[in-house]
C-alpha positions in Angstrom: 9.4 -32.3 69.6 9.8 -28.7 68.6 8.4 -29.4 65.2 5.4 -31.2 66.8 4.9 -28.3 69.2 5.0 -25.9 66.3 2.4 -27.8 64.3 0.2 -28.1 67.3 0.5 -24.4 67.9 -0.4 -23.7 64.3 -3.5 -26.0 64.5 -4.6 -24.3 67.8 -4.2 -20.8 66.2 -6.1 -21.9 63.1 -8.9 -23.3 65.2 -9.1 -20.0 67.2 -9.1 -18.0 63.9 -11.8 -20.2 62.4 -14.1 -20.2 65.4 -15.3 -16.6 64.9 -16.0 -17.3 61.3 -18.0 -20.4 62.1 -19.9 -18.4 64.8 -20.7 -15.6 62.3 -22.0 -18.1 59.7 -23.9 -20.0 62.3 -25.6 -16.7 63.4 -26.2 -15.7 59.8 -28.0 -18.9 58.6 -29.1 -20.3 62.0 -32.6 -21.1 63.0 -33.0 -18.5 65.7 -36.3 -16.6 65.4 -35.3 -13.1 66.5 -38.7 -11.8 65.5 -40.6 -13.7 68.1 -43.3 -16.3 67.8 -46.1 -13.7 67.9 -46.3 -10.4 65.9 -46.0 -7.3 68.0 -49.3 -5.4 68.6 -49.8 -3.3 65.4 -50.9 0.4 65.2 -54.5 1.1 64.2 -55.3 1.3 60.5 -54.1 4.7 59.1 -56.6 6.0 56.5 -54.1 8.9 55.9 -51.4 6.5 54.8 -53.7 4.5 52.6 -55.1 7.7 50.9 -51.6 9.1 50.5 -50.3 6.0 48.9 -53.3 5.8 46.6 -52.5 9.3 45.4 -48.8 8.5 45.0 -49.6 5.3 43.0 -52.1 7.3 40.8 -49.4 9.8 40.0 -46.9 7.0 39.2 -49.5 5.5 36.8 -49.9 8.9 35.1 -46.1 9.1 34.6 -46.1 5.5 33.2 -48.7 6.6 30.6 -46.7 9.7 29.7 -43.5 7.5 29.4 -45.2 5.2 27.0 -46.5 8.1 25.0 -43.0 9.6 24.9 -41.6 6.2 23.8 -44.0 6.1 20.8 -42.6 9.4 19.7 -39.0 8.3 20.2 -38.5 10.9 22.8 -35.4 10.6 25.2 -37.6 11.5 28.2 -39.5 8.1 28.0 -37.0 6.1 30.1 -36.7 8.5 33.1 -40.4 9.3 33.1 -41.5 5.7 32.9 -39.2 4.5 35.6 -40.0 7.4 37.9 -43.6 6.4 37.6 -42.9 2.8 38.3 -40.8 3.7 41.4 -43.8 5.8 42.7 -46.2 2.9 42.1 -44.0 0.3 43.9 -41.5 1.7 46.3 -43.5 3.9 48.8 -46.2 1.2 49.1 -43.5 -1.5 49.6 -41.8 0.5 52.2 -45.1 0.9 54.1 -46.2 -2.8 53.9 -42.8 -4.0 55.1 -42.9 -1.9 58.3 -43.4 -4.1 61.5 -46.3 -2.4 63.1 -48.7 -1.8 60.2 -52.2 -3.2 60.7 -53.4 -6.2 59.0 -56.2 -4.6 57.1 -53.9 -1.7 56.0 -51.4 -4.2 54.6 -53.9 -6.1 52.6 -55.5 -2.9 51.2 -52.2 -1.5 50.0 -51.2 -4.9 48.5 -54.4 -5.1 46.5 -53.9 -1.5 45.3 -50.4 -2.3 44.3 -51.5 -5.5 42.4 -54.2 -3.6 40.4 -51.7 -0.7 39.7 -49.2 -3.2 38.3 -52.0 -4.7 36.1 -52.7 -1.2 34.9 -49.0 -0.7 34.0 -49.4 -3.6 31.7 -52.8 -2.4 30.3 -51.7 1.2 29.5 -48.9 -0.3 27.3 -51.6 -0.9 24.6 -55.0 -0.2 26.0 -57.1 -0.8 22.9 -56.7 -4.5 22.6 -54.6 -7.5 23.5 -51.1 -7.2 22.4 -49.0 -10.1 23.7 -48.2 -13.1 21.6 -50.0 -15.6 23.8 -52.9 -13.2 24.2 -53.6 -13.3 20.5 -53.7 -17.1 20.7 -56.3 -17.2 23.4 -58.3 -14.2 22.1 -58.7 -16.0 18.8 -59.8 -19.2 20.6 -62.4 -17.2 22.7 -63.9 -15.5 19.6 -64.0 -19.0 17.9 -65.9 -20.3 20.9 -68.4 -17.5 20.8 -68.8 -17.9 17.0 -69.0 -21.7 16.7 -70.5 -22.3 20.2 -68.4 -25.5 20.4 -65.4 -26.4 22.6 -62.2 -28.1 21.6 -61.9 -26.3 18.2 -58.4 -26.7 16.6 -56.0 -23.8 17.1 -53.1 -24.1 14.5 -51.0 -21.5 16.4 -51.2 -23.3 19.7 -52.6 -26.8 19.3 -52.4 -27.7 23.1 -54.8 -24.8 23.9 -57.8 -26.7 22.5 -57.5 -29.2 25.3 -57.4 -26.5 28.0 -60.3 -24.1 27.3 -60.9 -23.0 31.0 -59.9 -19.4 30.4 -62.0 -19.1 27.2 -65.1 -20.6 29.0 -64.9 -18.1 31.8 -64.2 -15.1 29.5 -67.0 -15.8 27.1 -69.3 -16.3 30.0 -68.4 -12.8 31.3 -68.8 -11.4 27.8 -72.3 -12.8 27.5 -73.3 -11.6 30.9 -72.0 -8.1 30.4 -72.7 -7.7 26.7 -69.1 -6.6 26.1 -66.3 -7.7 23.8 -63.8 -10.5 24.5 -61.2 -7.8 25.2 -63.2 -5.9 27.7 -64.5 -9.2 29.4 -60.9 -10.5 29.5 -59.6 -7.3 31.0 -62.2 -7.4 33.8 -61.5 -11.0 34.4 -57.7 -10.4 34.6 -58.2 -7.5 37.1 -60.3 -9.7 39.3 -57.8 -12.6 39.1 -55.0 -10.3 40.1 -56.8 -9.2 43.3 -57.9 -12.8 44.0 -54.3 -14.1 43.7 -52.8 -11.6 46.0 -55.6 -12.1 48.6 -55.3 -15.9 48.4 -51.4 -15.7 48.7 -51.8 -13.4 51.7 -54.2 -15.7 53.5 -52.1 -18.8 52.6 -48.8 -17.3 54.0 -50.6 -15.9 57.0 -52.1 -19.3 57.8 -49.0 -21.4 57.6 -46.6 -18.8 59.2 -49.0 -17.4 61.9 -47.7 -14.0 61.0 -49.3 -11.0 59.2 -45.9 -9.5 58.8 -44.6 -12.6 56.9 -47.8 -12.7 54.8 -47.5 -9.0 53.8 -43.8 -9.2 53.0 -44.2 -12.5 51.2 -46.8 -10.9 48.8 -44.3 -8.1 48.1 -41.6 -10.6 47.4 -43.8 -12.5 44.9 -44.3 -9.2 43.1 -40.6 -9.4 42.5 -41.1 -12.5 40.4 -40.1 -11.7 36.8 -43.4 -13.1 35.5 -45.7 -11.1 37.8 -45.8 -7.8 36.0 -46.5 -9.0 32.5 -46.7 -12.8 32.0 -49.2 -13.5 34.8 -51.4 -10.5 33.8 -51.7 -11.6 30.1 -54.8 -13.0 28.7 -53.3 -16.5 28.9 -54.3 -19.7 30.5 -51.5 -19.6 33.1 -53.0 -16.3 34.5 -56.1 -18.2 35.5 -54.2 -21.5 36.4 -51.9 -19.9 38.9 -54.8 -18.2 40.7 -56.6 -21.5 41.0 -53.4 -23.0 42.5 -53.2 -20.2 45.1 -56.9 -20.7 45.9 -56.4 -24.5 46.5 -53.4 -23.9 48.7 -55.2 -21.3 50.8 -58.4 -23.4 51.2 -56.4 -26.5 52.2 -54.3 -24.6 54.7 -57.3 -22.9 56.2 -59.3 -26.1 56.5 -57.2 -27.7 59.3 -58.8 -25.5 61.9 -62.4 -25.9 60.8 -65.1 -28.0 62.4 -65.5 -31.5 60.9 -68.6 -30.7 58.9 -67.0 -27.5 57.4 -63.9 -29.4 56.7 -65.8 -31.9 54.5 -67.2 -28.9 52.6 -63.7 -27.6 52.0 -62.8 -31.0 50.5 -65.6 -30.5 48.0 -64.5 -27.0 47.2 -60.9 -28.0 46.7 -62.1 -30.8 44.4 -64.1 -28.3 42.3 -61.1 -25.9 42.0 -58.7 -28.7 41.1 -61.1 -30.0 38.5 -61.2 -26.4 37.1 -57.4 -26.3 37.2 -57.1 -29.6 35.3 -59.0 -28.2 32.3 -57.4 -24.8 32.4 -53.6 -25.1 32.3 -51.3 -28.1 32.1 -48.3 -26.6 34.0 -50.4 -25.1 36.8 -52.1 -28.4 37.3 -48.8 -30.2 37.3 -47.5 -27.8 40.0 -50.7 -28.5 42.0 -50.1 -32.1 41.8 -46.4 -31.7 42.9 -47.4 -29.5 45.8 -50.2 -31.7 47.2 -48.3 -34.9 46.5 -45.1 -33.6 48.1 -47.1 -32.2 51.1 -48.8 -35.6 51.6 -45.4 -37.4 51.5 -43.9 -34.8 53.9 -46.8 -35.3 56.3 -46.4 -39.1 56.1 -42.8 -38.6 57.2 -43.8 -36.5 60.2 -44.0 -38.1 63.7 -46.7 -36.7 65.9 -50.4 -36.8 66.3 -52.7 -35.8 63.5 -56.4 -35.4 63.4 -58.3 -37.8 61.1 -60.3 -35.0 59.5 -57.1 -33.1 58.6 -55.5 -36.2 57.2 -58.6 -36.8 55.1 -58.5 -33.4 53.6 -54.8 -33.7 52.8 -54.9 -37.1 51.3 -58.0 -36.4 49.3 -56.5 -33.2 47.9 -53.3 -35.1 46.9 -55.3 -37.8 45.2 -57.5 -35.3 43.3 -54.6 -33.1 42.3 -52.7 -36.0 40.8 -55.5 -38.0 39.2 -57.7 -35.2 37.7 -55.0 -33.8 35.3 -54.0 -37.4 34.3 -57.6 -38.3 33.6 -58.1 -35.1 31.6 -55.0 -35.8 29.5 -56.2 -39.3 28.9 -59.5 -38.1 27.7 -57.9 -35.5 25.4 -55.2 -37.7 24.0 -52.3 -36.2 26.0 -51.3 -33.3 23.8 -49.0 -32.0 26.6 -46.3 -34.6 26.0 -45.6 -33.5 22.4 -45.9 -29.8 23.4 -43.8 -29.6 26.5 -41.6 -32.7 26.1 -39.1 -31.3 23.5 -39.0 -28.0 25.3 -38.0 -29.5 28.7 -35.7 -32.0 27.1 -33.9 -29.2 25.2 -33.6 -27.0 28.3 -32.2 -29.8 30.3 -29.5 -30.5 27.6 -28.6 -26.8 27.3 -28.3 -26.4 31.1 -26.2 -29.6 31.4 -23.9 -28.3 28.7 -23.5 -25.1 30.5 -22.7 -26.8 33.8 -20.1 -29.1 32.2 -18.5 -26.2 30.3 -19.2 -27.6 26.8 -19.3 -25.0 24.0 -22.7 -23.6 23.1 -24.0 -24.8 19.7 -24.4 -22.1 17.1 -28.1 -22.5 17.2 -27.9 -21.4 20.8 -26.0 -18.2 20.1 -28.5 -15.3 20.5 -29.1 -12.7 17.9 -28.0 -9.2 18.6 -30.8 -7.8 20.7 -31.4 -4.5 22.4 -29.6 -4.3 25.7 -31.2 -3.1 28.9 -29.9 0.2 30.4 -27.3 -0.4 33.1 -29.7 0.9 35.8 -32.3 -1.8 35.0 -29.7 -4.6 34.8 -28.1 -3.5 38.2 -31.6 -3.5 39.9 -32.3 -7.0 38.5 -28.9 -8.2 39.7 -29.2 -6.7 43.2 -32.7 -8.2 43.4 -31.5 -11.7 42.6 -28.5 -11.3 45.0 -30.8 -10.1 47.8 -33.2 -13.0 47.3 -30.3 -15.4 47.4 -29.0 -13.8 50.6 -32.5 -14.0 52.2 -32.9 -17.6 51.1 -29.7 -18.4 52.9 -30.7 -16.6 56.1 -34.3 -17.8 55.9 -33.9 -21.5 55.0 -33.2 -22.9 58.5 -35.3 -20.2 60.2 -38.3 -21.5 58.3 -37.6 -24.9 59.7 -37.2 -23.4 63.1 -40.6 -21.7 62.6 -42.1 -25.0 62.0 -40.4 -26.5 65.0 -41.6 -23.8 67.4 -42.4 -25.3 70.8 -39.4 -27.6 70.9 -37.5 -27.5 74.2 -34.1 -27.0 72.8 -33.0 -23.6 71.4 -30.8 -22.9 68.3 -29.6 -25.7 66.1 -31.2 -28.2 68.4 -34.5 -27.3 66.7 -33.1 -28.5 63.4 -32.1 -31.7 65.2 -35.7 -32.1 66.3 -36.7 -31.8 62.6 -34.1 -34.1 61.1 -33.7 -36.8 63.7 -37.1 -37.0 65.3 -39.1 -35.8 62.3 -41.2 -33.7 64.5 -42.5 -30.4 63.2 -45.6 -28.3 63.5 -46.6 -27.8 59.9 -45.5 -29.9 56.9 -46.2 -27.0 54.5 -43.3 -25.0 55.9 -40.9 -28.0 55.5 -42.0 -28.8 52.0 -42.0 -25.2 50.8 -38.5 -24.9 52.2 -37.4 -27.7 49.9 -39.2 -26.2 46.9 -37.2 -23.0 47.3 -34.1 -24.9 46.2 -35.6 -24.6 42.7 -34.9 -20.9 42.6 -31.2 -21.0 41.5 -32.2 -23.7 39.0 -34.8 -21.4 37.5 -32.3 -18.5 37.4 -29.7 -20.7 35.7 -32.2 -21.8 33.1 -33.2 -18.2 32.4 -29.5 -17.5 31.6 -29.6 -19.9 28.6 -31.4 -19.3 25.2 -32.8 -22.8 25.1 -33.8 -23.0 28.7 -35.2 -19.5 29.2 -38.8 -20.5 28.6 -38.7 -23.4 31.1 -36.9 -21.2 33.7 -39.5 -18.4 33.2 -42.4 -20.7 33.7 -40.7 -22.4 36.7 -40.1 -19.2 38.5 -43.8 -18.5 38.7 -44.4 -21.5 40.9 -41.0 -21.5 42.8 -41.8 -18.0 44.0 -44.5 -19.4 46.3 -41.7 -20.9 48.4 -39.2 -18.0 47.7 -41.8 -15.5 49.0 -42.1 -17.5 52.3 -38.4 -17.9 53.0 -37.5 -14.3 52.1 -40.3 -13.0 54.3 -39.1 -15.2 57.2 -35.6 -13.9 56.7 -36.7 -10.3 56.7 -38.8 -10.7 59.9 -36.7 -13.0 61.9 -33.2 -12.0 60.9 -33.1 -8.5 59.5 -36.0 -6.7 61.3 -36.3 -8.8 64.4 -39.0 -8.0 66.9 -38.3 -4.4 67.6 -36.8 -3.2 64.3 -35.3 0.2 64.4 -32.4 2.2 63.0 -30.4 0.6 60.2 -32.1 -2.8 60.5 -35.5 -1.3 59.8 -34.3 0.9 56.9 -32.1 -1.8 55.4 -34.7 -4.5 55.5 -37.4 -2.2 54.0 -34.9 -1.2 51.2 -34.2 -4.9 50.5 -37.9 -5.5 50.0 -38.3 -2.5 47.8 -35.3 -3.5 45.6 -36.7 -7.0 45.3 -40.1 -5.7 44.2 -38.5 -3.3 41.7 -36.4 -6.2 40.3 -39.5 -7.9 39.2 -40.4 -5.0 36.9 -36.9 -4.6 35.6 -36.5 -8.3 34.7 -40.0 -8.8 33.2 -38.9 -7.8 29.7 -36.1 -6.2 27.8 -37.9 -2.9 27.3 -41.3 -2.3 29.0 -41.8 1.1 27.4 -43.9 1.2 24.2 -41.7 2.4 21.4 -41.6 2.6 17.7 -42.0 -0.4 15.4 -39.3 -3.1 15.6 -39.0 -6.2 13.4 -40.5 -9.4 15.0 -40.5 -8.0 18.5 -44.0 -9.4 19.5 -45.9 -6.6 21.3 -43.5 -3.9 19.9 -44.4 -5.1 16.3 -48.2 -4.6 16.8 -49.1 -1.3 15.2 -51.8 0.4 13.0 -50.5 -0.7 9.6 -50.6 -4.4 10.4 -54.0 -4.1 12.1 -55.5 -2.2 9.2 -54.2 -4.9 6.7 -55.7 -7.7 8.8 -59.1 -5.8 9.0 -59.0 -5.3 5.2 -58.8 -9.1 4.7 -61.8 -9.6 6.9 -63.9 -6.9 5.1 -63.0 -7.6 1.5 -62.0 -11.3 1.5 -64.2 -12.5 4.3 -63.1 -14.5 7.3 -61.9 -18.1 7.2 -59.4 -17.8 4.3 -56.3 -19.9 4.6 -53.3 -17.5 5.0 -49.6 -17.9 5.6 -47.3 -15.2 6.8 -44.6 -14.3 9.3 -44.9 -14.7 13.1 -46.5 -11.2 13.8 -48.8 -11.0 10.8 -50.1 -14.5 11.6 -51.3 -13.2 14.9 -52.9 -10.1 13.3 -54.6 -12.1 10.6 -56.0 -14.6 13.1 -57.1 -12.0 15.7 -58.3 -9.0 13.7 -58.8 -10.6 10.3 -60.4 -13.8 11.6 -58.4 -15.8 9.0 -57.4 -19.4 9.1 -53.6 -19.0 9.4 -51.2 -21.8 8.7 -47.6 -22.3 9.9 -46.9 -25.1 7.3 -47.7 -24.3 3.7 -47.9 -28.0 3.1 -46.7 -31.2 4.8 -43.3 -30.5 6.2 -42.9 -27.3 4.1 -42.9 -24.3 6.5 -43.8 -20.7 5.7 -40.2 -19.6 6.4 -38.9 -22.1 3.8 -41.2 -20.7 1.1 -40.8 -17.0 2.0 -37.1 -16.8 2.8 -35.8 -18.7 -0.2 -34.0 -16.6 -2.8 -36.4 -17.9 -5.4 -39.4 -20.2 -5.5 -37.6 -23.6 -5.6 -39.4 -26.7 -6.8 -40.3 -27.8 -3.2 -41.9 -24.5 -2.4 -43.8 -24.4 -5.7 -44.9 -27.9 -5.1 -46.1 -27.0 -1.6 -48.2 -24.1 -3.0 -49.7 -26.3 -5.7 -50.6 -29.2 -3.6 -51.3 -27.4 -0.3 -54.5 -25.6 0.6 -53.1 -22.1 1.4 -55.1 -19.4 -0.5 -53.1 -16.3 0.3 -49.6 -15.2 1.2 -48.9 -12.0 3.1 -45.3 -10.6 2.6 -44.2 -7.8 4.9 -41.3 -5.8 3.5 -40.7 -4.2 6.9 -39.0 -7.5 7.7 -36.1 -6.3 5.6 -35.5 -3.2 7.8 -33.5 -5.1 10.4 -32.7 -8.5 11.9 -35.6 -10.0 14.0 -35.5 -9.1 17.7 -36.9 -12.6 18.5 -34.1 -14.1 16.4 -36.4 -15.4 13.6 -39.0 -14.2 11.2 -41.3 -17.2 10.8 -40.3 -20.2 13.0 -37.5 -20.7 15.5 -36.1 -23.6 13.3 -35.9 -21.7 10.1 -32.6 -22.2 8.2 -31.2 -18.6 8.2 -32.0 -17.8 11.9 -30.9 -14.3 12.8 -30.0 -13.2 9.2 -31.5 -10.2 7.5 -33.9 -11.2 4.8 -33.4 -9.5 1.4 -36.5 -7.8 -0.2 -36.0 -9.9 -3.4 -36.9 -13.0 -1.4 -40.3 -11.6 -0.4 -41.0 -10.1 -3.9 -40.2 -13.2 -5.9 -43.9 -14.1 -6.1 -44.4 -11.2 -8.5 -42.8 -13.3 -11.2 -44.6 -16.6 -10.6 -47.3 -17.4 -13.2 -50.7 -17.8 -11.6 -49.9 -15.7 -8.6 -51.8 -12.4 -8.3 -51.0 -9.4 -6.1 -54.4 -8.2 -4.7 -53.2 -5.9 -2.0 -50.2 -3.5 -1.7 -49.9 -0.7 0.8 -46.3 0.0 0.0 -44.9 -2.3 2.7 -47.4 -5.2 3.0 -48.4 -7.3 -0.1 -51.0 -10.0 -0.3 -50.6 -12.6 -3.0 -53.5 -14.8 -4.2 -52.1 -18.2 -4.9 -55.4 -20.1 -5.4 -54.8 -20.3 -9.2 -51.8 -22.6 -8.5 -53.8 -25.2 -6.6 -53.9 -28.6 -8.4 -57.3 -29.8 -9.4 -58.9 -31.9 -6.7 
């Protein structure tokens, strides 16, 4: 009996000690909407604040330019100057937009200014032309379209691009209308797309949440996406595709309150945008199909009345979003499967091995790469942790936001959603489930093989992340009458999340001196001049083979026909990196159609930053190439050296070709 009493007492004490913990966790993640169902009345628009922030952002951009210039000279002041400028561009504006009583128009204006300022941060890195790897691929395709006046031309550097020419069509149209170059037309287009995206995202979040505060903070959170600063502002088809996604989401969400005749017009508009999306970008159209298909399924599960017109818009949008990309892939022979299939499969296997604790294969061990400064890494880490915390505190609150109007308070709201399947807006429910993909995208980004998939995935998952984090900030951290530590802490959280998007966008966003196979950091005057020389003295359209960087320069500036394979199954890396010209390499040069080889001795300076010189699958990945391997063509009979600037050599191998 004494023992039983002792055990009963211990259980009772344990229950009493656990109860406060349960109450704390329940209050932390619970569905209570402390911010109220209606935004508090805002202050009038403050022109003084807008003007002051514009001046601050302009000063920040000036410091970013100075920082890039200092980086080119190798000056130690580059890092503090650049990041001081970035802080001035982002933090003051983010603090202002996250305040509870800022007017709607003021929020939107500041967000648009921030979006364009971030685009300029990318532009001033190299303001003379496109510099990103993917930008060269689409720049070449756009120039080919202008020159040949035909669509679907083959692109040996990105074969799938030929089936998705939407970006090139729009860019060349702007170039013809304005009489400008592809670079100028593309830059104008990207600036317009950046503003359009932020505006569409703001209207979408405002419509589904009923809150200007949530819409403004949600846009700020999306700016914390690692792809927002650089990847989504590149001259690449995803930059247009993700904007078209945001437009369709905003149009569909706004159509539910329209008159029947206007609603039918919105169906037509959604169909046109989805058709444009289907011919622009494969992943964006897939995300559109997932969103509208999932939204239609969620709406089908909902119990409650629904107007016929609203149902028509939703079902039609889902059907179009799913069928149009499939029809387009069927017409074009489905190049996406061979392009994305191996990448996704490899990422899945790598992630699965990481989860199960299996050792990483040697091919997955990264090459020694530059490390970010500790301050950048800390900002990125804090940003991810804050997003995770806000997702935890915003998940059920977003469901509660959808269940507003239910008679029961607290967790009873979630019961209404789960048991009775009764909610106000299926968009909120579905996006809450999409946000579960955030930790998956982060986990993929932590692997070498899955980084590319995680990076692309983040662009779309952040639509949901932006909503949930904004709901958490408004309804848990700030509440209705935010003041004191709650106001300052929540604003600081948002500012850190926005900054983490810039610190995680790339290893080093500051333009520096030449580095070996580092994509944008390897684009410099010498390589450009060599590519221009080939166009002037050899003419365009010659078949060239070279390393990853010089292929881009030859295709873009030189207008040459670059080849990854020298001949069937014999890659450029296999020919260039071999210690001597082995029979298989010689046979490839004789029987292939490559006219010229460009060897860059600067590859011998260091190991490649990307981990490879020519292709990711080359045999000696991550190893430093000896100069003798690149100079071996000097001793091959029939090979002529026609260009040598001391570092770059062009070999003419046409005399080796077998008679045809």
